[in-house]
C-alpha positions as CSV (number, residue, x, y, z in Angstrom):
1,M,37.3,-66.9,-93.2
2,G,35.8,-63.4,-93.9
3,Q,34.3,-62.7,-90.5
4,L,35.6,-59.2,-90.6
5,E,34.9,-58.4,-94.3
6,N,34.6,-54.6,-95.0
7,Q,35.5,-53.7,-91.4
8,T,38.3,-51.5,-90.2
9,A,40.5,-52.4,-87.2
10,I,43.1,-50.3,-85.4
11,I,45.7,-52.3,-83.5
12,T,48.1,-50.3,-81.2
13,G,51.5,-51.8,-80.8
14,G,50.7,-53.7,-84.0
15,G,54.2,-54.2,-85.2
16,T,55.3,-57.1,-82.9
17,G,54.2,-59.8,-80.5
18,I,50.5,-60.0,-79.6
19,G,49.8,-56.9,-81.8
20,I,51.0,-58.3,-85.1
21,T,49.5,-61.7,-84.4
22,I,46.1,-60.2,-83.9
23,A,46.6,-58.0,-87.0
24,R,47.5,-61.0,-89.1
25,R,44.4,-62.9,-88.0
26,F,42.1,-59.9,-88.6
27,H,43.7,-59.2,-92.0
28,D,43.1,-62.9,-93.0
29,E,39.5,-62.5,-92.0
30,G,39.0,-59.6,-94.4
31,A,39.6,-56.5,-92.2
32,F,41.4,-53.4,-93.3
33,V,44.1,-53.3,-90.6
34,V,45.7,-50.1,-89.3
35,I,48.8,-50.8,-87.1
36,C,50.5,-48.2,-85.1
37,G,53.6,-48.0,-82.9
38,R,56.5,-45.7,-82.1
39,R,59.1,-47.4,-84.4
40,E,58.7,-46.6,-88.1
41,G,61.0,-49.4,-89.3
42,V,59.2,-52.1,-87.3
43,L,55.8,-50.9,-88.6
44,Q,56.9,-51.0,-92.2
45,Q,58.3,-54.5,-91.8
46,A,55.1,-55.7,-90.1
47,A,53.0,-54.1,-92.9
48,S,55.0,-56.0,-95.5
49,Q,54.5,-59.2,-93.6
50,L,50.8,-58.7,-93.4
51,S,50.4,-57.8,-97.1
52,P,53.4,-57.6,-99.5
53,T,51.2,-55.5,-101.9
54,G,50.0,-53.2,-99.2
55,E,46.4,-54.2,-99.6
56,R,44.2,-53.5,-96.6
57,V,47.1,-52.4,-94.4
58,L,48.0,-48.9,-93.1
59,P,51.0,-48.4,-90.8
60,V,50.9,-45.2,-88.8
61,K,53.7,-44.1,-86.5
62,A,52.1,-43.0,-83.3
63,D,52.8,-42.8,-79.6
64,I,49.7,-43.6,-77.6
65,I,50.5,-41.0,-75.0
66,N,50.8,-38.2,-77.6
67,E,47.4,-36.6,-78.2
68,E,48.4,-35.2,-81.7
69,D,49.7,-38.6,-82.8
70,I,46.4,-40.3,-81.8
71,Q,44.3,-37.7,-83.4
72,N,46.4,-38.1,-86.6
73,L,46.0,-41.9,-86.4
74,V,42.2,-41.6,-86.2
75,E,42.0,-39.0,-89.0
76,K,44.2,-41.1,-91.3
77,T,42.1,-44.2,-90.7
78,V,38.8,-42.4,-91.3
79,D,40.2,-40.7,-94.4
80,Q,41.3,-44.1,-95.8
81,T,38.3,-46.2,-94.9
82,G,35.5,-44.0,-93.7
83,R,35.0,-45.8,-90.4
84,I,36.5,-47.6,-87.4
85,D,34.8,-50.8,-86.4
86,I,37.4,-52.3,-84.0
87,L,40.0,-51.0,-81.7
88,I,42.6,-53.3,-80.1
89,N,44.4,-51.4,-77.3
90,N,47.5,-53.6,-77.2
91,A,50.4,-51.1,-76.8
92,G,51.7,-50.7,-73.3
93,A,54.7,-50.2,-71.1
94,M,56.7,-53.2,-69.8
95,R,57.1,-54.0,-66.1
96,V,59.8,-52.0,-64.3
97,N,61.2,-55.0,-62.5
98,K,62.5,-53.1,-59.4
99,P,61.3,-53.1,-55.7
100,P,59.0,-50.1,-55.0
101,E,61.6,-48.5,-52.8
102,E,64.0,-48.4,-55.7
103,T,61.5,-47.3,-58.4
104,S,61.8,-43.6,-59.4
105,L,58.7,-41.5,-59.7
106,E,59.5,-41.1,-63.4
107,E,59.6,-44.9,-63.9
108,F,56.3,-45.3,-62.0
109,R,54.6,-42.5,-64.0
110,F,55.8,-43.9,-67.4
111,V,54.1,-47.2,-66.8
112,I,50.9,-45.6,-65.5
113,D,50.7,-43.0,-68.2
114,T,51.3,-45.4,-71.0
115,N,49.0,-48.2,-69.9
116,V,46.2,-46.1,-68.4
117,S,46.3,-42.7,-69.9
118,G,47.4,-44.0,-73.3
119,T,44.6,-46.6,-73.4
120,F,42.1,-43.9,-72.4
121,L,43.4,-41.4,-75.0
122,V,43.1,-43.9,-77.9
123,S,39.7,-45.1,-76.7
124,R,38.5,-41.5,-76.4
125,E,39.4,-40.5,-79.9
126,V,38.2,-43.7,-81.6
127,G,35.1,-43.6,-79.4
128,K,34.1,-40.3,-80.9
129,V,34.0,-42.0,-84.3
130,M,32.2,-45.1,-83.0
131,I,29.6,-43.0,-81.3
132,E,28.7,-41.3,-84.6
133,Q,28.5,-44.7,-86.2
134,K,26.4,-46.1,-83.3
135,S,28.6,-49.2,-83.3
136,G,32.0,-50.4,-82.4
137,R,34.1,-53.0,-80.6
138,I,37.0,-52.1,-78.2
139,I,39.2,-54.8,-76.9
140,N,41.8,-54.0,-74.3
141,I,44.8,-56.3,-73.8
142,S,45.2,-56.2,-70.1
143,S,46.9,-58.9,-67.9
144,I,46.3,-61.3,-65.1
145,S,48.4,-58.7,-63.2
146,G,45.3,-56.6,-63.1
147,S,43.8,-59.0,-60.5
148,I,46.9,-60.5,-58.8
149,V,50.5,-59.7,-57.8
150,N,52.8,-61.8,-59.8
151,K,55.2,-64.0,-57.7
152,Y,58.9,-63.7,-58.3
153,F,58.6,-60.2,-59.9
154,H,58.8,-56.6,-58.7
155,G,57.1,-53.5,-60.0
156,G,53.8,-52.6,-58.5
157,S,53.2,-49.9,-61.1
158,Y,52.5,-52.6,-63.7
159,E,49.8,-54.4,-61.6
160,I,48.3,-51.0,-60.7
161,S,48.1,-50.0,-64.3
162,K,46.5,-53.2,-65.5
163,A,43.9,-53.1,-62.6
164,A,43.1,-49.5,-63.8
165,M,42.8,-50.8,-67.4
166,D,40.2,-53.3,-66.3
167,M,38.2,-50.7,-64.5
168,L,38.5,-48.4,-67.6
169,T,37.1,-51.3,-69.6
170,K,34.0,-51.5,-67.4
171,T,33.6,-47.7,-67.2
172,L,33.7,-47.2,-71.0
173,A,31.4,-50.2,-71.5
174,M,28.8,-48.6,-69.2
175,E,29.2,-45.1,-70.8
176,W,29.1,-46.3,-74.4
177,A,26.5,-49.1,-74.2
178,P,23.7,-46.7,-75.4
179,H,25.8,-46.2,-78.6
180,N,26.1,-49.9,-79.3
181,I,29.8,-50.0,-78.5
182,K,31.0,-53.1,-76.7
183,V,34.1,-52.8,-74.6
184,N,35.9,-55.9,-73.2
185,S,39.3,-56.9,-71.9
186,I,41.5,-59.9,-72.4
187,A,43.8,-60.7,-69.5
188,P,46.5,-63.1,-70.6
189,G,48.8,-65.0,-68.4
190,Y,52.3,-66.1,-69.5
191,Y,53.0,-66.1,-73.2
192,G,56.3,-66.1,-75.2
193,T,56.4,-62.4,-75.7
194,Q,59.7,-60.4,-75.7
195,P,59.1,-59.0,-72.2
196,N,58.6,-62.5,-70.8
197,V,61.7,-63.7,-72.6
198,D,63.6,-60.9,-71.0
199,F,62.2,-61.5,-67.5
200,F,62.3,-65.2,-67.1
201,I,62.2,-67.5,-70.1
202,N,65.9,-67.3,-70.7
203,D,66.6,-67.9,-67.0
204,Q,66.1,-71.6,-66.6
205,E,65.8,-71.6,-62.8
206,L,63.2,-68.8,-62.8
207,N,61.4,-70.2,-65.8
208,E,60.9,-73.5,-63.9
209,K,59.6,-71.7,-60.9
210,V,57.1,-69.7,-63.0
211,M,55.9,-72.7,-65.0
212,D,55.4,-74.6,-61.7
213,L,52.7,-72.0,-60.9
214,V,50.8,-72.7,-64.2
215,P,48.6,-75.8,-63.8
216,L,48.8,-76.5,-67.5
217,G,52.6,-76.3,-67.2
218,K,53.2,-74.4,-70.4
219,L,53.3,-71.0,-72.1
220,G,50.2,-69.8,-74.0
221,E,50.3,-69.5,-77.8
222,L,49.8,-66.0,-79.3
223,E,47.5,-67.4,-82.0
224,E,45.0,-68.4,-79.3
225,L,44.9,-64.8,-78.1
226,A,44.3,-63.7,-81.7
227,R,41.4,-66.2,-82.0
228,L,39.9,-64.9,-78.8
229,A,40.2,-61.3,-80.0
230,L,38.6,-62.3,-83.3
231,Y,35.7,-63.8,-81.4
232,L,35.1,-60.7,-79.4
233,A,35.4,-58.5,-82.5
234,S,33.2,-60.6,-84.7
235,P,29.4,-60.7,-85.1
236,E,29.5,-64.1,-83.4
237,I,29.1,-62.4,-80.0
238,D,26.9,-59.4,-79.4
239,Y,25.8,-59.5,-75.7
240,M,29.1,-59.3,-73.9
241,T,30.4,-55.9,-72.7
242,G,32.4,-54.9,-69.6
243,S,33.9,-58.3,-69.3
244,I,37.5,-59.2,-68.3
245,I,38.4,-62.6,-69.9
246,T,41.3,-64.4,-68.2
247,I,43.3,-66.8,-70.3
248,D,46.2,-68.0,-68.3
249,G,46.6,-71.8,-68.2
250,G,45.0,-71.8,-64.8
251,Y,47.6,-69.6,-63.1
252,T,45.0,-67.4,-61.2
253,M,43.2,-70.5,-59.8
254,W,45.7,-70.8,-56.9
């Protein structure tokens, strides 16, 4: 306990799923946690779960593709704590599960803009603070879809966006290494998140097909992702940057 004592972490999409799981782990480790998202009610509920007294938690309504929202997010964080040590780029658009020929340009652009432009925008604004500090950790929540095309699903825009996120990780890692900013990416496989519940977990036949492709034969646990994020954010590791860490039960070994 206490690995992140006196540190400030921003977690985008911090109100649900992977985001709140990481936020809870970081808060337990002593961090001041700033969670952002588009739904005020969800954020307030999440903040109450993290700390009923409001200690070391700041919920900020923000859309990651809105420049003013993100500038406001960074300003509020710095005003409250004076620094930003960790950024978890977790917020993103779900897969548009349609064949390419049926996908509208608007649907395609939304996924690309959110997952790529949004991640860039938050990283850029937080990066300015970290450059002045001469330190920082940025962890992008990507996907195995950044390196493969997922069987049984449509929506090439999602794979394209995650592949771009992985290259953004490497680019920022290279650019900001002189400022002691480490940038890495976690690429999860199949977890029990709401999008996966919607896409296949509630469909018994499809669920069996998907699980048959996972050598370990099970979904991953969100707590394991949180522990990995903590490891990358903590002083325990200092020589890793520009890496994409796959955690998928062996799915991508095929």
